[in-house]
Gaussian input, Z-matrix of N, CA and C with variables (Angstrom, degrees):
# hf/3-21g

backbone

0 1
 N
 C     1     B1
 C     2     B2     1     A1
 N     3     B3     2     A2     1     D1
 C     4     B4     3     A3     2     D2
 C     5     B5     4     A4     3     D3
 N     6     B6     5     A5     4     D4
 C     7     B7     6     A6     5     D5
 C     8     B8     7     A7     6     D6
 N     9     B9     8     A8     7     D7
 C    10    B10     9     A9     8     D8
 C    11    B11    10    A10     9     D9
 N    12    B12    11    A11    10    D10
 C    13    B13    12    A12    11    D11
 C    14    B14    13    A13    12    D12
 N    15    B15    14    A14    13    D13
 C    16    B16    15    A15    14    D14
 C    17    B17    16    A16    15    D15
 N    18    B18    17    A17    16    D16
 C    19    B19    18    A18    17    D17
 C    20    B20    19    A19    18    D18
 N    21    B21    20    A20    19    D19
 C    22    B22    21    A21    20    D20
 C    23    B23    22    A22    21    D21
 N    24    B24    23    A23    22    D22
 C    25    B25    24    A24    23    D23
 C    26    B26    25    A25    24    D24
 N    27    B27    26    A26    25    D25
 C    28    B28    27    A27    26    D26
 C    29    B29    28    A28    27    D27
 N    30    B30    29    A29    28    D28
 C    31    B31    30    A30    29    D29
 C    32    B32    31    A31    30    D30
 N    33    B33    32    A32    31    D31
 C    34    B34    33    A33    32    D32
 C    35    B35    34    A34    33    D33
 N    36    B36    35    A35    34    D34
 C    37    B37    36    A36    35    D35
 C    38    B38    37    A37    36    D36
 N    39    B39    38    A38    37    D37
 C    40    B40    39    A39    38    D38
 C    41    B41    40    A40    39    D39
 N    42    B42    41    A41    40    D40
 C    43    B43    42    A42    41    D41
 C    44    B44    43    A43    42    D42
 N    45    B45    44    A44    43    D43
 C    46    B46    45    A45    44    D44
 C    47    B47    46    A46    45    D45
 N    48    B48    47    A47    46    D46
 C    49    B49    48    A48    47    D47
 C    50    B50    49    A49    48    D48
 N    51    B51    50    A50    49    D49
 C    52    B52    51    A51    50    D50
 C    53    B53    52    A52    51    D51
 N    54    B54    53    A53    52    D52
 C    55    B55    54    A54    53    D53
 C    56    B56    55    A55    54    D54
 N    57    B57    56    A56    55    D55
 C    58    B58    57    A57    56    D56
 C    59    B59    58    A58    57    D57
 N    60    B60    59    A59    58    D58
 C    61    B61    60    A60    59    D59
 C    62    B62    61    A61    60    D60
 N    63    B63    62    A62    61    D61
 C    64    B64    63    A63    62    D62
 C    65    B65    64    A64    63    D63
 N    66    B66    65    A65    64    D64
 C    67    B67    66    A66    65    D65
 C    68    B68    67    A67    66    D66
 N    69    B69    68    A68    67    D67
 C    70    B70    69    A69    68    D68
 C    71    B71    70    A70    69    D69
 N    72    B72    71    A71    70    D70
 C    73    B73    72    A72    71    D71
 C    74    B74    73    A73    72    D72
 N    75    B75    74    A74    73    D73
 C    76    B76    75    A75    74    D74
 C    77    B77    76    A76    75    D75
 N    78    B78    77    A77    76    D76
 C    79    B79    78    A78    77    D77
 C    80    B80    79    A79    78    D78
 N    81    B81    80    A80    79    D79
 C    82    B82    81    A81    80    D80
 C    83    B83    82    A82    81    D81
 N    84    B84    83    A83    82    D82
 C    85    B85    84    A84    83    D83
 C    86    B86    85    A85    84    D84
 N    87    B87    86    A86    85    D85
 C    88    B88    87    A87    86    D86
 C    89    B89    88    A88    87    D87
 N    90    B90    89    A89    88    D88
 C    91    B91    90    A90    89    D89
 C    92    B92    91    A91    90    D90
 N    93    B93    92    A92    91    D91
 C    94    B94    93    A93    92    D92
 C    95    B95    94    A94    93    D93
 N    96    B96    95    A95    94    D94
 C    97    B97    96    A96    95    D95
 C    98    B98    97    A97    96    D96
 N    99    B99    98    A98    97    D97
 C   100   B100    99    A99    98    D98
 C   101   B101   100   A100    99    D99
 N   102   B102   101   A101   100   D100
 C   103   B103   102   A102   101   D101
 C   104   B104   103   A103   102   D102
 N   105   B105   104   A104   103   D103
 C   106   B106   105   A105   104   D104
 C   107   B107   106   A106   105   D105
 N   108   B108   107   A107   106   D106
 C   109   B109   108   A108   107   D107
 C   110   B110   109   A109   108   D108
 N   111   B111   110   A110   109   D109
 C   112   B112   111   A111   110   D110
 C   113   B113   112   A112   111   D111
 N   114   B114   113   A113   112   D112
 C   115   B115   114   A114   113   D113
 C   116   B116   115   A115   114   D114
 N   117   B117   116   A116   115   D115
 C   118   B118   117   A117   116   D116
 C   119   B119   118   A118   117   D117
 N   120   B120   119   A119   118   D118
 C   121   B121   120   A120   119   D119
 C   122   B122   121   A121   120   D120
 N   123   B123   122   A122   121   D121
 C   124   B124   123   A123   122   D122
 C   125   B125   124   A124   123   D123
 N   126   B126   125   A125   124   D124
 C   127   B127   126   A126   125   D125
 C   128   B128   127   A127   126   D126
 N   129   B129   128   A128   127   D127
 C   130   B130   129   A129   128   D128
 C   131   B131   130   A130   129   D129
 N   132   B132   131   A131   130   D130
 C   133   B133   132   A132   131   D131
 C   134   B134   133   A133   132   D132
 N   135   B135   134   A134   133   D133
 C   136   B136   135   A135   134   D134
 C   137   B137   136   A136   135   D135
 N   138   B138   137   A137   136   D136
 C   139   B139   138   A138   137   D137
 C   140   B140   139   A139   138   D138
 N   141   B141   140   A140   139   D139
 C   142   B142   141   A141   140   D140
 C   143   B143   142   A142   141   D141
 N   144   B144   143   A143   142   D142
 C   145   B145   144   A144   143   D143
 C   146   B146   145   A145   144   D144
 N   147   B147   146   A146   145   D145
 C   148   B148   147   A147   146   D146
 C   149   B149   148   A148   147   D147
 N   150   B150   149   A149   148   D148
 C   151   B151   150   A150   149   D149
 C   152   B152   151   A151   150   D150
 N   153   B153   152   A152   151   D151
 C   154   B154   153   A153   152   D152
 C   155   B155   154   A154   153   D153
 N   156   B156   155   A155   154   D154
 C   157   B157   156   A156   155   D155
 C   158   B158   157   A157   156   D156
 N   159   B159   158   A158   157   D157
 C   160   B160   159   A159   158   D158
 C   161   B161   160   A160   159   D159
 N   162   B162   161   A161   160   D160
 C   163   B163   162   A162   161   D161
 C   164   B164   163   A163   162   D162
 N   165   B165   164   A164   163   D163
 C   166   B166   165   A165   164   D164
 C   167   B167   166   A166   165   D165
 N   168   B168   167   A167   166   D166
 C   169   B169   168   A168   167   D167
 C   170   B170   169   A169   168   D168
 N   171   B171   170   A170   169   D169
 C   172   B172   171   A171   170   D170
 C   173   B173   172   A172   171   D171
 N   174   B174   173   A173   172   D172
 C   175   B175   174   A174   173   D173
 C   176   B176   175   A175   174   D174
 N   177   B177   176   A176   175   D175
 C   178   B178   177   A177   176   D176
 C   179   B179   178   A178   177   D177
 N   180   B180   179   A179   178   D178
 C   181   B181   180   A180   179   D179
 C   182   B182   181   A181   180   D180
 N   183   B183   182   A182   181   D181
 C   184   B184   183   A183   182   D182
 C   185   B185   184   A184   183   D183
 N   186   B186   185   A185   184   D184
 C   187   B187   186   A186   185   D185
 C   188   B188   187   A187   186   D186
 N   189   B189   188   A188   187   D187
 C   190   B190   189   A189   188   D188
 C   191   B191   190   A190   189   D189
 N   192   B192   191   A191   190   D190
 C   193   B193   192   A192   191   D191
 C   194   B194   193   A193   192   D192
 N   195   B195   194   A194   193   D193
 C   196   B196   195   A195   194   D194
 C   197   B197   196   A196   195   D195
 N   198   B198   197   A197   196   D196
 C   199   B199   198   A198   197   D197
 C   200   B200   199   A199   198   D198
 N   201   B201   200   A200   199   D199
 C   202   B202   201   A201   200   D200
 C   203   B203   202   A202   201   D201
 N   204   B204   203   A203   202   D202
 C   205   B205   204   A204   203   D203
 C   206   B206   205   A205   204   D204
 N   207   B207   206   A206   205   D205
 C   208   B208   207   A207   206   D206
 C   209   B209   208   A208   207   D207
 N   210   B210   209   A209   208   D208
 C   211   B211   210   A210   209   D209
 C   212   B212   211   A211   210   D210
 N   213   B213   212   A212   211   D211
 C   214   B214   213   A213   212   D212
 C   215   B215   214   A214   213   D213
 N   216   B216   215   A215   214   D214
 C   217   B217   216   A216   215   D215
 C   218   B218   217   A217   216   D216
 N   219   B219   218   A218   217   D217
 C   220   B220   219   A219   218   D218
 C   221   B221   220   A220   219   D219
 N   222   B222   221   A221   220   D220
 C   223   B223   222   A222   221   D221
 C   224   B224   223   A223   222   D222
 N   225   B225   224   A224   223   D223
 C   226   B226   225   A225   224   D224
 C   227   B227   226   A226   225   D225
 N   228   B228   227   A227   226   D226
 C   229   B229   228   A228   227   D227
 C   230   B230   229   A229   228   D228
 N   231   B231   230   A230   229   D229
 C   232   B232   231   A231   230   D230
 C   233   B233   232   A232   231   D231
 N   234   B234   233   A233   232   D232
 C   235   B235   234   A234   233   D233
 C   236   B236   235   A235   234   D234
 N   237   B237   236   A236   235   D235
 C   238   B238   237   A237   236   D236
 C   239   B239   238   A238   237   D237
 N   240   B240   239   A239   238   D238
 C   241   B241   240   A240   239   D239
 C   242   B242   241   A241   240   D240
 N   243   B243   242   A242   241   D241
 C   244   B244   243   A243   242   D242
 C   245   B245   244   A244   243   D243
 N   246   B246   245   A245   244   D244
 C   247   B247   246   A246   245   D245
 C   248   B248   247   A247   246   D246
 N   249   B249   248   A248   247   D247
 C   250   B250   249   A249   248   D248
 C   251   B251   250   A250   249   D249
 N   252   B252   251   A251   250   D250
 C   253   B253   252   A252   251   D251
 C   254   B254   253   A253   252   D252
 N   255   B255   254   A254   253   D253
 C   256   B256   255   A255   254   D254
 C   257   B257   256   A256   255   D255
 N   258   B258   257   A257   256   D256
 C   259   B259   258   A258   257   D257
 C   260   B260   259   A259   258   D258
 N   261   B261   260   A260   259   D259
 C   262   B262   261   A261   260   D260
 C   263   B263   262   A262   261   D261
 N   264   B264   263   A263   262   D262
 C   265   B265   264   A264   263   D263
 C   266   B266   265   A265   264   D264
 N   267   B267   266   A266   265   D265
 C   268   B268   267   A267   266   D266
 C   269   B269   268   A268   267   D267
 N   270   B270   269   A269   268   D268
 C   271   B271   270   A270   269   D269
 C   272   B272   271   A271   270   D270
 N   273   B273   272   A272   271   D271
 C   274   B274   273   A273   272   D272
 C   275   B275   274   A274   273   D273

   B1=1.4540
   B2=1.5196
   B3=1.3012
   B4=1.4570
   B5=1.5234
   B6=1.3294
   B7=1.4567
   B8=1.5228
   B9=1.3256
   B10=1.4553
   B11=1.5238
   B12=1.3372
   B13=1.4614
   B14=1.5223
   B15=1.3059
   B16=1.4613
   B17=1.5235
   B18=1.3178
   B19=1.4589
   B20=1.5206
   B21=1.3241
   B22=1.4708
   B23=1.5287
   B24=1.3380
   B25=1.4626
   B26=1.5136
   B27=1.3136
   B28=1.4565
   B29=1.5332
   B30=1.3224
   B31=1.4599
   B32=1.5206
   B33=1.3322
   B34=1.4638
   B35=1.5197
   B36=1.3100
   B37=1.4518
   B38=1.5158
   B39=1.3289
   B40=1.4562
   B41=1.5265
   B42=1.3283
   B43=1.4709
   B44=1.5311
   B45=1.2989
   B46=1.4610
   B47=1.5261
   B48=1.3297
   B49=1.4706
   B50=1.5249
   B51=1.3135
   B52=1.4640
   B53=1.5202
   B54=1.3390
   B55=1.4669
   B56=1.5277
   B57=1.3328
   B58=1.4566
   B59=1.5205
   B60=1.3420
   B61=1.4670
   B62=1.5194
   B63=1.3444
   B64=1.4634
   B65=1.5187
   B66=1.3459
   B67=1.4588
   B68=1.5206
   B69=1.2964
   B70=1.4534
   B71=1.5300
   B72=1.3176
   B73=1.4548
   B74=1.5281
   B75=1.3074
   B76=1.4712
   B77=1.5284
   B78=1.3243
   B79=1.4660
   B80=1.5248
   B81=1.3306
   B82=1.4636
   B83=1.5225
   B84=1.3183
   B85=1.4586
   B86=1.5295
   B87=1.3201
   B88=1.4657
   B89=1.5287
   B90=1.3161
   B91=1.4604
   B92=1.5239
   B93=1.3341
   B94=1.4657
   B95=1.5188
   B96=1.3058
   B97=1.4509
   B98=1.5145
   B99=1.3244
   B100=1.4633
   B101=1.5090
   B102=1.3098
   B103=1.4582
   B104=1.5176
   B105=1.3393
   B106=1.4631
   B107=1.5188
   B108=1.3282
   B109=1.4594
   B110=1.5214
   B111=1.3204
   B112=1.4530
   B113=1.5171
   B114=1.3183
   B115=1.4585
   B116=1.5257
   B117=1.3300
   B118=1.4539
   B119=1.5180
   B120=1.3230
   B121=1.4627
   B122=1.5245
   B123=1.3270
   B124=1.4650
   B125=1.5201
   B126=1.3067
   B127=1.4582
   B128=1.5158
   B129=1.2962
   B130=1.4464
   B131=1.5037
   B132=1.3187
   B133=1.4635
   B134=1.5244
   B135=1.3366
   B136=1.4630
   B137=1.5196
   B138=1.3251
   B139=1.4612
   B140=1.5259
   B141=1.3169
   B142=1.4601
   B143=1.5194
   B144=1.3271
   B145=1.4585
   B146=1.5242
   B147=1.3443
   B148=1.4594
   B149=1.5176
   B150=1.3319
   B151=1.4655
   B152=1.5231
   B153=1.3202
   B154=1.4645
   B155=1.5273
   B156=1.3187
   B157=1.4611
   B158=1.5315
   B159=1.3123
   B160=1.4567
   B161=1.5210
   B162=1.3208
   B163=1.4681
   B164=1.5255
   B165=1.3316
   B166=1.4644
   B167=1.5224
   B168=1.3215
   B169=1.4594
   B170=1.5220
   B171=1.3249
   B172=1.4634
   B173=1.5157
   B174=1.3251
   B175=1.4657
   B176=1.5259
   B177=1.3255
   B178=1.4647
   B179=1.5306
   B180=1.3238
   B181=1.4692
   B182=1.5235
   B183=1.3149
   B184=1.4655
   B185=1.5291
   B186=1.3188
   B187=1.4713
   B188=1.5247
   B189=1.3145
   B190=1.4645
   B191=1.5240
   B192=1.3292
   B193=1.4680
   B194=1.5236
   B195=1.3219
   B196=1.4653
   B197=1.5227
   B198=1.3206
   B199=1.4659
   B200=1.5252
   B201=1.3156
   B202=1.4670
   B203=1.5314
   B204=1.3349
   B205=1.4678
   B206=1.5287
   B207=1.3104
   B208=1.4644
   B209=1.5202
   B210=1.3143
   B211=1.4522
   B212=1.5214
   B213=1.3247
   B214=1.4673
   B215=1.5295
   B216=1.3306
   B217=1.4656
   B218=1.5297
   B219=1.3157
   B220=1.4641
   B221=1.5268
   B222=1.3232
   B223=1.4638
   B224=1.5216
   B225=1.3217
   B226=1.4619
   B227=1.5315
   B228=1.3270
   B229=1.4634
   B230=1.5225
   B231=1.3065
   B232=1.4608
   B233=1.5210
   B234=1.3214
   B235=1.4559
   B236=1.5274
   B237=1.3126
   B238=1.4676
   B239=1.5265
   B240=1.3073
   B241=1.4559
   B242=1.5179
   B243=1.3183
   B244=1.4548
   B245=1.5255
   B246=1.3191
   B247=1.4637
   B248=1.5235
   B249=1.3203
   B250=1.4581
   B251=1.5205
   B252=1.3215
   B253=1.4612
   B254=1.5221
   B255=1.3280
   B256=1.4583
   B257=1.5296
   B258=1.3174
   B259=1.4601
   B260=1.5231
   B261=1.3223
   B262=1.4766
   B263=1.5206
   B264=1.3199
   B265=1.4631
   B266=1.5220
   B267=1.3253
   B268=1.4667
   B269=1.5275
   B270=1.3454
   B271=1.4666
   B272=1.5139
   B273=1.3307
   B274=1.4671
   B275=1.4986
   A1=109.36
   A2=117.33
   A3=123.03
   A4=108.88
   A5=114.63
   A6=120.78
   A7=109.03
   A8=116.27
   A9=122.26
   A10=107.19
   A11=116.29
   A12=121.65
   A13=106.63
   A14=115.47
   A15=120.74
   A16=110.88
   A17=115.52
   A18=121.06
   A19=111.95
   A20=117.88
   A21=120.53
   A22=112.25
   A23=117.06
   A24=121.12
   A25=114.46
   A26=117.89
   A27=119.31
   A28=109.91
   A29=113.90
   A30=120.60
   A31=108.09
   A32=114.64
   A33=118.81
   A34=109.66
   A35=114.85
   A36=120.54
   A37=108.08
   A38=116.03
   A39=120.55
   A40=108.49
   A41=117.91
   A42=120.11
   A43=112.42
   A44=115.36
   A45=121.15
   A46=109.33
   A47=117.97
   A48=120.08
   A49=111.42
   A50=115.68
   A51=121.07
   A52=112.51
   A53=116.40
   A54=119.36
   A55=112.63
   A56=116.66
   A57=121.07
   A58=115.72
   A59=117.34
   A60=118.85
   A61=114.47
   A62=117.07
   A63=119.11
   A64=111.05
   A65=114.61
   A66=120.80
   A67=110.36
   A68=116.04
   A69=122.38
   A70=108.03
   A71=116.56
   A72=121.65
   A73=111.61
   A74=117.59
   A75=120.89
   A76=111.28
   A77=117.56
   A78=120.93
   A79=110.93
   A80=116.75
   A81=120.41
   A82=110.55
   A83=116.24
   A84=120.15
   A85=111.12
   A86=116.52
   A87=120.26
   A88=110.69
   A89=116.86
   A90=121.15
   A91=112.00
   A92=116.34
   A93=119.78
   A94=113.26
   A95=117.83
   A96=121.14
   A97=114.91
   A98=116.89
   A99=120.77
   A100=112.82
   A101=115.86
   A102=121.86
   A103=113.48
   A104=114.11
   A105=120.38
   A106=108.27
   A107=115.92
   A108=117.34
   A109=110.70
   A110=114.19
   A111=123.32
   A112=105.93
   A113=116.71
   A114=120.50
   A115=109.98
   A116=115.85
   A117=122.32
   A118=108.57
   A119=117.00
   A120=120.86
   A121=108.07
   A122=116.86
   A123=120.54
   A124=112.37
   A125=116.27
   A126=121.32
   A127=107.31
   A128=117.81
   A129=121.04
   A130=116.56
   A131=118.21
   A132=118.10
   A133=115.40
   A134=117.86
   A135=119.76
   A136=110.91
   A137=114.76
   A138=120.99
   A139=109.39
   A140=114.44
   A141=121.64
   A142=107.24
   A143=115.92
   A144=122.23
   A145=107.52
   A146=116.24
   A147=120.53
   A148=110.11
   A149=116.27
   A150=122.12
   A151=107.87
   A152=116.02
   A153=121.85
   A154=112.45
   A155=117.70
   A156=121.92
   A157=112.72
   A158=116.96
   A159=120.97
   A160=114.22
   A161=117.13
   A162=119.89
   A163=110.67
   A164=116.53
   A165=119.94
   A166=111.62
   A167=115.96
   A168=121.49
   A169=112.42
   A170=117.04
   A171=120.72
   A172=114.58
   A173=117.89
   A174=120.73
   A175=110.39
   A176=117.51
   A177=120.86
   A178=111.35
   A179=114.92
   A180=121.33
   A181=109.50
   A182=115.33
   A183=122.17
   A184=105.81
   A185=115.90
   A186=120.94
   A187=113.02
   A188=117.96
   A189=120.51
   A190=110.96
   A191=117.22
   A192=120.31
   A193=110.41
   A194=117.22
   A195=121.08
   A196=109.74
   A197=117.05
   A198=121.05
   A199=110.82
   A200=116.09
   A201=120.91
   A202=112.76
   A203=117.29
   A204=119.99
   A205=112.87
   A206=118.28
   A207=120.15
   A208=109.04
   A209=116.71
   A210=121.83
   A211=112.85
   A212=116.56
   A213=121.47
   A214=109.52
   A215=115.57
   A216=121.39
   A217=106.96
   A218=117.07
   A219=120.78
   A220=110.21
   A221=116.13
   A222=120.20
   A223=113.04
   A224=117.37
   A225=120.22
   A226=111.83
   A227=117.34
   A228=121.06
   A229=110.21
   A230=116.19
   A231=122.66
   A232=109.65
   A233=116.41
   A234=122.63
   A235=106.49
   A236=116.39
   A237=120.70
   A238=110.50
   A239=114.93
   A240=120.95
   A241=112.96
   A242=115.17
   A243=121.92
   A244=109.52
   A245=116.77
   A246=121.07
   A247=109.48
   A248=115.02
   A249=121.75
   A250=107.62
   A251=116.46
   A252=121.60
   A253=106.68
   A254=115.60
   A255=120.36
   A256=109.62
   A257=116.11
   A258=121.38
   A259=109.58
   A260=115.73
   A261=120.66
   A262=111.89
   A263=116.57
   A264=119.03
   A265=114.29
   A266=116.54
   A267=120.12
   A268=112.19
   A269=116.61
   A270=121.65
   A271=108.03
   A272=116.35
   A273=120.80
   A274=110.97
   D1=127.27
   D2=176.73
   D3=-95.56
   D4=151.98
   D5=-177.79
   D6=-126.84
   D7=126.85
   D8=174.32
   D9=-94.09
   D10=120.03
   D11=179.30
   D12=-110.84
   D13=112.02
   D14=-176.14
   D15=-88.21
   D16=153.66
   D17=-179.08
   D18=-62.60
   D19=-24.31
   D20=-179.89
   D21=-79.73
   D22=1.64
   D23=176.91
   D24=98.22
   D25=-10.50
   D26=179.56
   D27=-81.27
   D28=153.15
   D29=178.47
   D30=-133.69
   D31=145.50
   D32=177.67
   D33=-149.96
   D34=151.05
   D35=175.82
   D36=-67.84
   D37=134.37
   D38=-179.40
   D39=-98.86
   D40=141.88
   D41=-178.64
   D42=-57.53
   D43=148.82
   D44=176.87
   D45=-63.35
   D46=158.74
   D47=179.11
   D48=-54.96
   D49=144.60
   D50=-178.08
   D51=-58.60
   D52=-34.19
   D53=-179.06
   D54=-87.63
   D55=0.31
   D56=176.92
   D57=87.66
   D58=-7.86
   D59=-177.89
   D60=-126.82
   D61=-53.30
   D62=-174.58
   D63=-141.60
   D64=145.22
   D65=-179.81
   D66=-72.54
   D67=137.31
   D68=173.49
   D69=-88.16
   D70=162.69
   D71=-176.45
   D72=-53.26
   D73=-43.71
   D74=-178.98
   D75=-61.01
   D76=-37.20
   D77=178.96
   D78=-68.08
   D79=-40.34
   D80=178.95
   D81=-65.24
   D82=-43.81
   D83=178.78
   D84=-63.08
   D85=-40.88
   D86=179.16
   D87=-61.97
   D88=-37.56
   D89=-178.44
   D90=-63.61
   D91=-41.22
   D92=-174.49
   D93=-99.99
   D94=1.51
   D95=176.50
   D96=92.66
   D97=21.37
   D98=176.54
   D99=95.93
   D100=-169.61
   D101=177.78
   D102=84.64
   D103=-178.27
   D104=176.11
   D105=-77.35
   D106=137.23
   D107=-178.35
   D108=-94.02
   D109=148.86
   D110=172.96
   D111=-127.55
   D112=144.44
   D113=179.31
   D114=-122.77
   D115=132.85
   D116=176.54
   D117=-116.29
   D118=130.37
   D119=174.91
   D120=-75.77
   D121=125.92
   D122=-178.76
   D123=-93.73
   D124=-46.87
   D125=-179.76
   D126=-155.03
   D127=-159.68
   D128=-175.53
   D129=-57.83
   D130=-30.66
   D131=-175.27
   D132=-138.62
   D133=14.37
   D134=179.16
   D135=-127.47
   D136=148.34
   D137=174.28
   D138=-130.35
   D139=159.08
   D140=175.66
   D141=-114.45
   D142=129.82
   D143=177.86
   D144=-107.30
   D145=127.89
   D146=-178.33
   D147=-142.13
   D148=169.53
   D149=177.95
   D150=-80.42
   D151=118.61
   D152=-178.12
   D153=-59.19
   D154=-30.19
   D155=-176.84
   D156=-104.65
   D157=18.53
   D158=-176.60
   D159=-55.88
   D160=-39.93
   D161=179.66
   D162=-67.67
   D163=-40.98
   D164=178.49
   D165=-64.03
   D166=-31.27
   D167=-179.80
   D168=-83.24
   D169=-5.18
   D170=177.61
   D171=78.34
   D172=24.25
   D173=178.70
   D174=-63.04
   D175=149.34
   D176=179.23
   D177=-71.83
   D178=155.32
   D179=178.42
   D180=-64.17
   D181=136.43
   D182=175.07
   D183=-103.35
   D184=98.64
   D185=-173.20
   D186=-63.38
   D187=-41.48
   D188=-179.61
   D189=-66.89
   D190=-43.85
   D191=178.04
   D192=-63.52
   D193=-39.84
   D194=177.58
   D195=-61.58
   D196=-44.25
   D197=179.29
   D198=-59.54
   D199=-41.33
   D200=-177.98
   D201=-66.08
   D202=-22.17
   D203=-175.94
   D204=-99.97
   D205=3.68
   D206=177.03
   D207=-61.47
   D208=132.82
   D209=-176.31
   D210=88.60
   D211=-10.65
   D212=178.58
   D213=-105.27
   D214=-46.12
   D215=174.32
   D216=-111.20
   D217=169.75
   D218=179.46
   D219=-55.89
   D220=139.58
   D221=-178.57
   D222=-60.48
   D223=-20.82
   D224=178.97
   D225=-86.61
   D226=-7.88
   D227=-177.87
   D228=-83.06
   D229=150.86
   D230=179.70
   D231=-123.30
   D232=145.39
   D233=172.63
   D234=-96.25
   D235=134.41
   D236=-178.40
   D237=-123.60
   D238=155.18
   D239=177.04
   D240=78.00
   D241=-177.52
   D242=178.44
   D243=-77.17
   D244=144.26
   D245=179.26
   D246=-131.80
   D247=156.71
   D248=175.36
   D249=-116.41
   D250=128.76
   D251=175.75
   D252=-111.50
   D253=123.97
   D254=-178.50
   D255=-145.30
   D256=174.84
   D257=177.18
   D258=-71.74
   D259=149.62
   D260=177.57
   D261=-55.05
   D262=-40.80
   D263=-175.78
   D264=-74.03
   D265=-1.85
   D266=176.75
   D267=-90.79
   D268=-0.89
   D269=177.50
   D270=-131.74
   D271=128.04
   D272=179.63
   D273=-124.00

């Protein structure tokens, strides 16, 4: 199950990949609102997909996503915009 975590604090289950196994680039971009994607490894089997240029675009801080990345990225860094959290095997 993938989870869309929006910058406004809301969270929702994201639909499974269209092909039943792994998200294609277009699906990942649609989830986060377009742009270049960046992926952060969260733990043993989950990743976070976000817009690589979100800060340059002025996206709002995503507090929940930022909290989830503490200890992974610098504590002074912030995650911005909507993010998708899914299993590693759902992205190839």
